[in-house]
Every structure is written in structure tokens, then in C-alpha cells.
C-alpha beads as a LAMMPS data file, in Angstrom:
LAMMPS data file: protein, C-alpha beads

79 atoms
78 bonds

1 atom types
1 bond types

-500.0 500.0 xlo xhi
-500.0 500.0 ylo yhi
-500.0 500.0 zlo zhi

Masses

1 110.0

Atoms # bond

1 1 1 -3.603 2.557 -10.007
2 1 1 -0.553 2.868 -7.719
3 1 1 0.361 -0.042 -5.459
4 1 1 1.421 0.962 -1.969
5 1 1 2.841 -0.636 1.148
6 1 1 1.388 0.910 4.311
7 1 1 3.236 0.635 7.607
8 1 1 0.578 0.776 10.325
9 1 1 1.522 1.288 13.973
10 1 1 2.006 -2.059 15.769
11 1 1 0.860 -4.085 12.721
12 1 1 2.471 -5.915 9.824
13 1 1 2.752 -3.889 6.587
14 1 1 -0.304 -3.886 4.321
15 1 1 -0.061 -4.052 0.526
16 1 1 -2.853 -2.613 -1.623
17 1 1 -3.868 -0.275 -4.411
18 1 1 -5.127 3.307 -4.279
19 1 1 -6.895 5.447 -6.888
20 1 1 -4.942 8.639 -6.190
21 1 1 -1.943 9.562 -4.115
22 1 1 -2.954 11.194 -0.827
23 1 1 -2.622 14.955 -0.449
24 1 1 -1.194 16.670 2.640
25 1 1 -4.737 17.713 3.628
26 1 1 -6.097 14.119 3.712
27 1 1 -6.829 12.536 7.082
28 1 1 -7.628 9.036 5.766
29 1 1 -6.419 6.700 3.045
30 1 1 -8.660 4.252 1.172
31 1 1 -6.927 1.031 0.143
32 1 1 -8.341 -1.475 -2.350
33 1 1 -7.555 -5.198 -2.096
34 1 1 -5.691 -4.965 1.230
35 1 1 -3.416 -7.933 1.899
36 1 1 -0.200 -8.864 3.640
37 1 1 3.060 -8.304 1.835
38 1 1 3.197 -12.020 0.960
39 1 1 -0.280 -11.819 -0.626
40 1 1 -2.167 -13.580 2.171
41 1 1 -5.393 -12.222 3.684
42 1 1 -5.233 -9.921 6.689
43 1 1 -6.399 -11.919 9.733
44 1 1 -8.375 -9.012 11.209
45 1 1 -10.509 -8.403 8.080
46 1 1 -13.425 -10.438 6.749
47 1 1 -12.610 -12.503 3.677
48 1 1 -14.939 -10.513 1.384
49 1 1 -13.603 -7.022 2.257
50 1 1 -12.365 -5.204 -0.849
51 1 1 -11.706 -1.675 0.541
52 1 1 -10.473 -0.363 3.882
53 1 1 -10.221 3.225 5.111
54 1 1 -7.395 3.890 7.575
55 1 1 -6.790 7.173 9.415
56 1 1 -3.344 8.654 8.861
57 1 1 -2.964 8.930 12.626
58 1 1 -2.392 5.129 12.656
59 1 1 0.090 5.109 9.759
60 1 1 3.844 5.526 10.243
61 1 1 4.696 5.845 6.539
62 1 1 3.616 4.762 3.055
63 1 1 5.854 3.238 0.373
64 1 1 5.040 3.517 -3.327
65 1 1 5.793 0.234 -5.068
66 1 1 7.220 0.265 -8.627
67 1 1 4.740 -0.414 -11.408
68 1 1 5.250 -3.318 -13.807
69 1 1 6.586 -0.888 -16.437
70 1 1 9.166 0.488 -13.994
71 1 1 10.328 -3.025 -13.088
72 1 1 11.049 -3.767 -16.757
73 1 1 13.474 -0.837 -17.081
74 1 1 17.026 -2.099 -17.456
75 1 1 19.755 0.242 -16.360
76 1 1 23.492 -0.050 -16.597
77 1 1 25.847 1.016 -13.857
78 1 1 29.458 1.944 -14.469
79 1 1 31.985 0.858 -11.937

Bonds

1 1 1 2
2 1 2 3
3 1 3 4
4 1 4 5
5 1 5 6
6 1 6 7
7 1 7 8
8 1 8 9
9 1 9 10
10 1 10 11
11 1 11 12
12 1 12 13
13 1 13 14
14 1 14 15
15 1 15 16
16 1 16 17
17 1 17 18
18 1 18 19
19 1 19 20
20 1 20 21
21 1 21 22
22 1 22 23
23 1 23 24
24 1 24 25
25 1 25 26
26 1 26 27
27 1 27 28
28 1 28 29
29 1 29 30
30 1 30 31
31 1 31 32
32 1 32 33
33 1 33 34
34 1 34 35
35 1 35 36
36 1 36 37
37 1 37 38
38 1 38 39
39 1 39 40
40 1 40 41
41 1 41 42
42 1 42 43
43 1 43 44
44 1 44 45
45 1 45 46
46 1 46 47
47 1 47 48
48 1 48 49
49 1 49 50
50 1 50 51
51 1 51 52
52 1 52 53
53 1 53 54
54 1 54 55
55 1 55 56
56 1 56 57
57 1 57 58
58 1 58 59
59 1 59 60
60 1 60 61
61 1 61 62
62 1 62 63
63 1 63 64
64 1 64 65
65 1 65 66
66 1 66 67
67 1 67 68
68 1 68 69
69 1 69 70
70 1 70 71
71 1 71 72
72 1 72 73
73 1 73 74
74 1 74 75
75 1 75 76
76 1 76 77
77 1 77 78
78 1 78 79
């Protein structure tokens, strides 16, 4: 399940998980466990909300966060 960081117009970024990456034909995105980037609850959502559907018209861009396996990869850089 990919973790994403959504940048919504005039809002702080929202961190959450999605089942599948959105396709170009999608007009909404469904996010599970939406939270602020620091892990705190979003002030405009009820405490027991587990999924939110946002229209892409409100979203500036979406970042894909590295998975735990990708973070463990060690690479060497020559200088």
C-alpha cells in the first residue's frame, strides 16, 4: 500500500495511504488514515475518520513516499 503526501490547495500537506496509484482518468483520490505530515490528526476531520475522498481539482500535486524497503537500500556515491 503506497504512502503518499498530498498537497491540497491552501492547506497543509496530508500524509496517508492509498490502495492503487491514481490513473489519468481519475477525478478523485481516496486516502486511508489521513494525517498531518508530523502524524497528528487533521483538525478539520472527526477523530474516527479512516478514509477521505478528495477531488483532484483541489490537489496541487502528490508525492510518493519511499517504502520501508526502499529506505533500507544503501548506495555508495563516488566523488
